[in-house]
N, C-alpha and C positions, 0 to 999 in steps of 0.2 A: 504494500500500500504506500503510495507516494505522499499522501497527506498525513501528517501526524496529529492525532487527537489524544495522545497519551496524557493522562492527568499528571503523571510524574514529570513529564517533559515540559509541562506548562505551569504547574502550580506549586512545585516543591521548593521554590526559591524566590518567591514573589518580591519581597522587599529589595533584596540585593539585585535581582534582575531589573527591577524598575529603575533604581539609581544607575545601574550600569548602562541601561538603555538610554537614559537621559544624557549622560556624559557622551556616549557614542554618537548620538544624534548631533550634538554640538560639534564633536570632533570631525564629523563627516563634512561639515559645511565648507571650510576653507579649501580642503583638497579637491572636493567635487567641483567647486567654483573655479579654482585655479586651473585644473586640467580641462574644464569645459572651454575656458577662454583660449587655451592653447589649441584645442581641436576645432575652434570656430563654432562652438555650440552655445546657444543661449544658456546662461547659468540656471535660469528657472527650469528649463527642460532637463538639465543635468540633475538638479536637486530632486525634481519629480521622479526621474529615473531611479535615483537612489532610494526614494520612498518605496517604489514598486518592487525593486529588486530585493530590498530587505524584507518587505512584507511577504512576498511569494516564498522566499527561501526560509522564512520563519516557520511556515507550514510544511514545506516540502523538503528542506535540506537534510542532509545526513549527518550534520555536525551542529548540534545546538550550541548557541552562543557565538558561532562564527559569523561575522558580519560581512554581507555581500552588498555591493552598491556600485555606482558608476565609477569604476576604478581608473586611476591615472594610466596604468599600463594598457588598458583597452582604449582609452581616449587617444593615446599617442599613435596607435595603429590606425585610428579613424581620421587622422589629420588630412591625409591625402584624399580620401574619399569625400569628405565634406568640402574641401577646397575645390576639387575637380567636378564633382557631380551634385553637390548640394545635400540639404537635410533629408529630402524624401528618399534618396538612394541610400543614405546612411541608415534610415529606419528600416528599409528593406533588407539591408545588410545585417542589421541587428536581429531581425526575425529569422533570417537564414542561418545566422550564427547559432541561434537557439535550437533550430532544427538539427543542425549538425551535431551539436553537443548532446542533445537528447538521444540521437542515434548512437553516438559514441558511448554514451552511458549504458545503453542497452546491450551493446556488443562487448562491453567489459574493458573499456579504456583505462579504468581505474587500476587494473592489474599491472600496468606498466610501472606504476610507482614502486612496486616491489623490487624492481630491477635497478633502481637508482642507488648508486653507491653512496657510502658515508661521506666521502669528500665532496660529491656533488650536492648532497643534502646540506652540508655545512656551508658550501658556497652559496646555495639558494638563500638560506636563512640570513647569513651575514651580508650578502649583497643587498637584500631587502632592507636590512637595518641601515646600511650605508646610504641607500637611496632615500629612505625616510629622513635621515639626518641631512643629506645634501639638499633635499627639497625645502627644509626649514632654513638652512643657512643661506640659500639663494634669495630668501625674502628679506634678509637683514641689511644688505648694502643700501645706502641712502636713507636709512631710517634715522630718526633723531635719538638723542641720548636717553630720553624717557622710555622709548621702546626697548632699548637695550637693558635698562634697569628692570622693566617689567618682565622681560624674558628671563633674566638671571634670577629675579625674585621668584618667578614661577617654578623654575627648576629646583631651587632650594626648598620651596614650600611642598613640592611633590614628594620630597623625601622626609620632610619634617612633620607634615600634617598627619600621616598615618601613625606616628608615635603619640599623637595627642588624642585623636579620635578615629574610629573605623566605622562609625555609624553612617556617615555620608562620605562618598568617594572624594578624595582630595581634589581631583580635577574639577569637580562640580563646584566645590567651595571656592576654588581659585577663580573660575570663570565668573561666578556671581560677584565676588569681591572686586575683581579687576574691571568688570563692566561698570560697576558703581563708581569706581575711581575714574574711569574714562569719562563718565557723564559730568563729573564735577571738577576735574583738574583743568586749569586754563591752557595747558600744553596740548597740542594736537597729537593724538595717537591713532595710528591706522586701525580701522575697524573692518568688519566683514563687508559693510556697505561700500567700502572703497575698492573692493576686489573686482566688482563688475556690476552691470545693470540688473537689478532684481525687480524691475517694475513690470516686466512682461506678464501676460496671462498664461495660465497653465495650458499645455497642449491638449487637444481633443483626441479621444481614442478613435481608432479606425485604421484601415489598411493604408499604407503609404501610396501617394499619388505618383506611381511609376508605371510604365508599360510592362505588364506581366508577360514577358516573352523571353525567348532564348538570348536575345541581345542583352537584355537587362541582367540575365543570369551570368553572362560572361563578364559583366562589369562588377557585380557584387560578390561573385563566388570566391575569387582569390583573397579578398579582404576578409570575407566571412570565415574562410578556412584558417587564416592567420589569427583572427579573433578567437575562434573556437579553441585553437591550440594554446594561445596565451592564457585565455580565461581558465581553461581546465588545468593547465600547468600550475598557475598561481593558486587556484582553489584546492587542488588535490595535494599540493605540497604545504599549504597553510594548514590543512586539516590535521595532519599528525603533530604539528606544532601546538595547536590548541588541545589536542588529545593529551600531550605531555604536560601542558600548563594546568589542565583540569583533572588529570589522572583518570580520564574516562576514554572510551573508544567510540569514534564516529563511524558512519557507514559511507565509505568513499564512492561506491557505485551509486547509491541514492543521491549523494551530493552532486555527482556528475549529471544525473538526470535532472535534478532540481535547478542546476545552473542553466541547462538548456531551456527548461520550461519558463524560468524567470526571464530569460532574455527574449523569448517569444512574446511574453506578456508585455515586457518593457517596450519592445518595438511597436506593438499594437497601440500602446498608450503614449507614443511620441517621444520616447527616451532612447538614449544610446546604450550599447552593450556594456555589461558590467561583470564583475566576478568578486571573489573573496578579497577583502582588504586586510592585509596582515596587521597594519598599524592600528586600525579601528577595532579589529578583533581582539588584539592584545589589550587595548584600552578597556573594552567591554569586560574581559575576563579579570583584569586587574582591578576594575571597579566593582566586582562582585557578580557580574553576569555569568550564569552557568547554563540556563535553560532557554527554550524558545521564546519565552516571554520577554527576555532581554532584547532580542533583535526585533521582536514585534513592537515593543515599547519604543525602540529607536526609530522605527518606521513611522509610527503614529506621532511621536514627538516632533520629528522633522516635518511631517505634513502639517501639524498644527502651527509650527513656526512659520512655514511658508504661507499658510492661509490666514492666520489670525495674529501672529506675533512678529510679523516682519519688521515693524518699527523697532522692536526690542532686539531681534536677531541681528539687524545691521549695526547695532551698537556694540556687539561683542568685539573686544580688542584682539587683533591678530597676534599681538605680542604674547598674550596668555596662551593662545592655541599653539604658537610656535614652541614655547617653553615646554608645554605638555608633550608635544610630539617629539621633542628632543629627548625627553626622558623615556618615551616609548622606544625610540631608536636604540638607546643604551640598554633597555630591558630586552629588546628583541635580539640584539647581538648575542651570539653564543660564545660567552667568554671562556667556556671550557675548551674552545678551539686552541687558545693560546697555551693552555696547560698541556693539551694533547701534543702540540708541537714541541713544547719544552721537554717533555719526558719521552719524546720520540715514539709516541703512540701511533703517529702517522708517519709513513715513509716519505722520503723526498718526492717520489712520484705522486703520491696522494696529495701532498701539500701543493705541488705544482698544478694538479688537476683542480683543486679547490680554488687556488688563486686565479687560474685561467677562467673558471666559471664566474667568480666574483668580478673580474675585470670585464668580461664580455657583457654581463648583466648591467653593470654600472655604466659602461660605455654606451651600450645600445638602448638601455631602458627596456629591453625585451627579454623577459624571463625565458621564453621558449628557446631563443638562440643560445643563451648561456647553458641551459640545462641539456639541450640536445648535444651541443659540442662536448660538454662535460661527460655525458653518457657515452658518446662515441670514443672519447679518449680512454675512459674506464674500460670499455669493451676491448679496445685495442691493447691495453695493458694486459688484460686477462688472456687475450688470444696469444700474445707474445710469450707470456708465462707458460701457457699450455704447450706451446711449440718448443720452448726451451726444456721443459720437463720431459717431453717425448724423446728429445735427443739425449 
C-alpha cells in the first residue's frame, strides 16, 4: 500500500513532530526561493511546489521525517529547459520525471544503493555538507556588519540553547527572536522578502499547455531522465542517513515510488520537480521530527505562510537562516571520515575515490555525476583486484 495511514507513523510523536515541522517549513523558504531564481522560476511557484511535494511524500514516502521539496539540485538541471522552452515545457518535464521515477521504483531501482561502496557513500554525505555550507557562504559577501553579527550569534545560540531548554527547537526560538530584532533595529538586515518577488498568484492545476506529440517528447525526455536520476540518487542516499540519525529503517522502494508520484502531482499543480532535501531533513530530525506528521506539518505551515502570513514571512532575516544552515552543514558532515583516514581504516585508493566523488559533486552540483563516477571507479578497483588475485 503506497499511502500510509498507520497510527504509529502519524500520532506517536505529535509535539516534537509539530515543532520540527514548523522549523523545517521556515528553513525551506530561502533555499527554495534562491534556486527558483537561478532556474528562472517564479518563487511562489517554487514554494507551492515545495508544499505539494512535502504533502504527497508525507502520505506516500518510505522514510518518515525525510523532507522532500523543490530541491536546488533539481532546479539546476531545469535551468536550460526553462530558459530555452519556457515554464509549460518545464511542467511537462516534471510530470514525465515523475512517471519515470514511478516506473523505476516498481522495477527495483532502489537495489542499486546496495552496491554503493563506503567511500562513495562518504563522498555523497560530505559533498552535500560542503554544498550546504558553500550555499550559505555565497550569500555573505556585500552584507553589512549587522548581518555578520546575526549569523555568528545564531551559530552560537544553536549550540547553547539546547543546554538551556529542549522543549522548543533552538532554531525556532532563534528565528522568532531574530525576526523581532529585525523589525525594531534601525540597521537594514536582509530578509526573505529581499530574495525575490513573492507577490504573484498561486499557479492553477491542470495539464501543461504543450503539444502532446513525439516532438515534445524529444524535447523533454533527456531532461526528465536527468531529473529522475538526480532526484532518486539524492533521495535514496539521504534515506539511510536519516535511518542512522533516527535509529529506524525506511523503505527505499516505497520512497522511490513516492518521489515519482509526488513529482507527477507537482507538475499537475504548476510546480517544478523536487526530491529529498538533506539539509531540511536533518533540521527536521534535529528539531524532534520523527514521524509523518512532521513533514505534513511542514507542508501545511509553509502553505499557511504563503496564503495568510506572507507579510510576516518576508520579514524573516536571512542572517538567522544562514546561521542555522551552517550548523546543519557541520552536523551533516561525517566527521568520523577524518578519524577513518587517520587510523588508516580507509586505503589510499578508497580515500582517492571519496575525494574524487566529493570534488565532482561540489564542482558540478550534480549528485548523479559524482556518484556514478565514484561507483565506476569502485567497480574498476574491484575488477583489478579480482584479476590480480587470479594471477
